[in-house]
C-alpha positions as CSV (number, residue, x, y, z in Angstrom):
1,X,14.5,1.5,7.7
2,X,15.9,-1.6,6.3
3,X,14.3,-3.7,3.5
4,X,13.3,-6.6,5.6
5,X,9.7,-7.8,5.8
6,X,9.3,-6.0,9.2
7,X,10.6,-2.8,7.5
8,X,8.0,-3.1,4.7
9,X,5.3,-3.8,7.3
10,X,6.1,-0.6,9.2
11,X,6.3,1.4,6.0
12,X,3.0,-0.2,4.9
13,X,1.3,1.2,8.0
14,X,2.3,4.7,7.0
15,X,1.5,4.0,3.4
16,X,-2.0,2.8,4.3
17,X,-2.8,6.1,6.1
18,X,-1.2,8.1,3.2
19,X,-3.2,6.1,0.6
20,X,-6.4,6.7,2.4
21,X,-5.6,10.4,2.4
22,X,-4.8,10.4,-1.3
23,X,-8.1,8.5,-2.1
24,X,-10.8,10.4,-0.4
25,X,-14.3,8.9,0.0
26,X,-15.9,6.2,2.0
27,X,-14.0,3.0,2.2
28,X,-16.1,-0.1,2.5
29,X,-13.8,-1.7,5.2
30,X,-12.9,1.3,7.3
31,X,-9.5,2.4,8.5
32,X,-8.3,-1.0,9.7
33,X,-8.8,-2.6,6.3
34,X,-7.2,0.4,4.6
35,X,-4.1,0.0,6.8
36,X,-4.0,-3.7,6.0
37,X,-4.2,-2.9,2.3
38,X,-1.4,-0.4,2.8
39,X,0.8,-3.2,4.3
40,X,-0.1,-5.5,1.4
41,X,0.7,-2.7,-1.0
42,X,4.0,-2.0,0.6
43,X,4.9,-5.7,0.4
44,X,3.8,-5.8,-3.2
45,X,5.8,-2.8,-4.1
46,X,8.9,-4.3,-2.4
47,X,8.4,-7.6,-4.2
48,X,7.8,-6.0,-7.6
49,X,10.8,-3.7,-7.3
50,X,13.0,-6.5,-6.3
51,X,11.7,-8.7,-9.1
52,X,12.4,-6.2,-11.9
53,X,15.8,-5.2,-10.4
54,X,15.0,-1.8,-9.2
55,X,16.8,-0.8,-6.1
56,X,14.6,1.3,-3.7
57,X,17.0,3.1,-1.4
58,X,15.9,3.8,2.2
59,X,14.1,7.0,2.8
60,X,11.3,8.7,0.9
61,X,11.5,6.3,-2.1
62,X,10.5,3.4,0.1
63,X,7.5,5.4,1.3
64,X,6.6,6.5,-2.2
65,X,6.7,3.0,-3.6
66,X,4.7,1.6,-0.7
67,X,2.1,4.4,-1.0
68,X,1.8,3.8,-4.8
69,X,1.3,0.1,-4.0
70,X,-1.3,0.9,-1.3
71,X,-3.2,3.3,-3.6
72,X,-3.3,0.7,-6.4
73,X,-4.5,-2.1,-4.1
74,X,-7.1,0.3,-2.5
75,X,-8.4,1.2,-6.0
76,X,-8.7,-2.5,-6.9
77,X,-10.4,-3.2,-3.5
78,X,-13.0,-0.5,-4.1
79,X,-13.8,-1.7,-7.6
80,X,-14.2,-5.3,-6.3
81,X,-16.4,-4.3,-3.4
82,X,-18.5,-2.0,-5.7
83,X,-19.1,-4.9,-8.1
84,X,-20.0,-7.3,-5.3
85,X,-22.4,-4.9,-3.6
86,X,-23.9,-3.4,-6.8
């Protein structure tokens, strides 16, 4: 998969599902919101990696970076929703 925006979006879909699997429990927004957070996490990971000069080669490293970004954003989302509700 290339490193275009479309590539990161597709990787983000997979990362959202993987991120949900890595962070068990109820998500306030459901699966659709989790996948959207995965897409945002993938885009964030691609942006941050490019900004600091890290080259993420195609393959498992792209998915690992996107999944880490998705998990990070999902954790932030859960904290923000918990504060708003509670």
